[in-house]
N, C-alpha and C positions, 0 to 999 in steps of 0.2 A: 488921662490919655497922653500918651507920648508923642512929642512933637518931633518929627524927623524932617531933616534938610537933606537935600539931595544934590549930588554933584554929577552931571552927566558928561560923558566924552564919547563921541563916536569912533569906533574902531573899525577898520576894514581888513580884509585878509583872514578871516576865521574860517573854520570848517575847511570848504573846498576851495578857498581862496577868493570867493566872491560874496559870502554872505556877511552881512554888516552886523555887528554886535555893539550893543549899547552897555556901558559899565557905569553904574551909578553907586556912590557909596552914601549910606545913611548912617548917622551917628546921633547918639544923644549927649546931653551936657548935663552933669559930668559923665565921664566914661564908666560903663558898667563894671562891677566887680564880680558878677556871678560867674563862676566857672562851670563848664559843661564838659561831659564826656565827648571828645572828638569822634564823629562818625559821619557817614555819608548816606543820606536818604534819598531814593528815587520814587517819583511818583508820576502816574500817567495822566496826560490831559486828554479828556474825552470830549470830542465835538458835542455841541448841544444844537441839534438841528442843523449842523454845518459839517463839511468834511474836514474841517481842521483837528489836527492830533498832534501830540507831541509829548515831552517830558518836562518835569521840574526836578532838578537836582539840587538838594540842600547839603552843603558841605558845611557841618557843624564844626567849629573850632573851640578851643578851650574858652575863649571870649569871642563872641560875635559868631557870624556865619555868613556864607556866600550862597547866593541863590542863582542857578543858571536855568533859564527857561528856554526851551527850543520848541517852536511850533511849524509845522508844515502843513500844507493844504489851504493857504490863504490866498486871497486874490493878490496878484502880483503888485509890487510898489504901493501897498496901503498902509495906513498908520494904525496902530493898535494899542489901546490902553491896557495895562496889566495892573490888576488891584488884588488884594486879599480882604476877605470877608470872614465873619464868624459863620459857623453852620457847617453842612455838608452839601455836596453838589445836588443831591435830591431834596434838601430843604435848606435853601440859602437864606441867611439873615442879612439883608441889606441894610440894616440901620447903622452898620459901622463899614467903613472901608478904608483901606490904607494903600495909598497910591505906591505901586512898586516901580513902574517905569512906563514910558511911552515910546514904542519902537516901530519903525518902519520895516515891512517885509520886503524882501528883495525881488529881483525879477522873476525868480522860480517860486514866490509865494512862501518863503522861509523866513522866520524871524528869529533872533537870538538875543537874549537880554542876560546880563551878569550884573547882579547888585550884590554890593557887600554891606553887611549890616553891623553895626557894633553895639548890638543888644542881644540878649539871649535868645535863643530859638524856642519859643513856647506855643504850645497849642492847649488852649483852655478847655474846660469840660464843654464848652458850646461847639467845639470843633474849629477848624480853620481851613479855608479854601483859598485856591488862587483862580482867578478868573481873567479870560481873554475877552476883551470887548471886540465888536465887529468893526468893519472899515470905518475910519474916522471921518470920511467925506459923505456918509449916507446915515439914514436914521438907525442903522445896524450899530453905530457906535454907542447906542444906549442899551444894547443888549449883550448878554454873555454868550459868545459862540463857542467857548471851550472853558472847561472847568477841571481842577484836580483837587481831590481830598488830601490835605497835608497833615497827616497823622504821624506821630513818632513811632 
């Protein structure tokens, strides 16, 4: 298992000028040497019994990648955990989870997270999903309210 460390900084003034974004950096030690073909991948986040929806954009670089997550339709000013898991949205494997970020939705119910990863972008044969957890102040925090299948 790769152990990742995170450095988070809160930025303001993204998108329309009022949406807050979280920027986190994840790296391994030593730095990876795997080279990748640069490309940009876009995936749809689908609400799971919830009106939330959005996109995940993975900007694959020669070394590492940047993941941008935008979710709309959330309760205003609520916190949400973002994780990845093996599997597919219709068959989630919850035995493994990788913390991506914790982000607070703005007053309009929109959240934005930008994370920089210093590891190769890999999707195993098990598949890979990104999940959005519910409101951190309720039991919904333990459920997935949004999911995106992240395949190359």
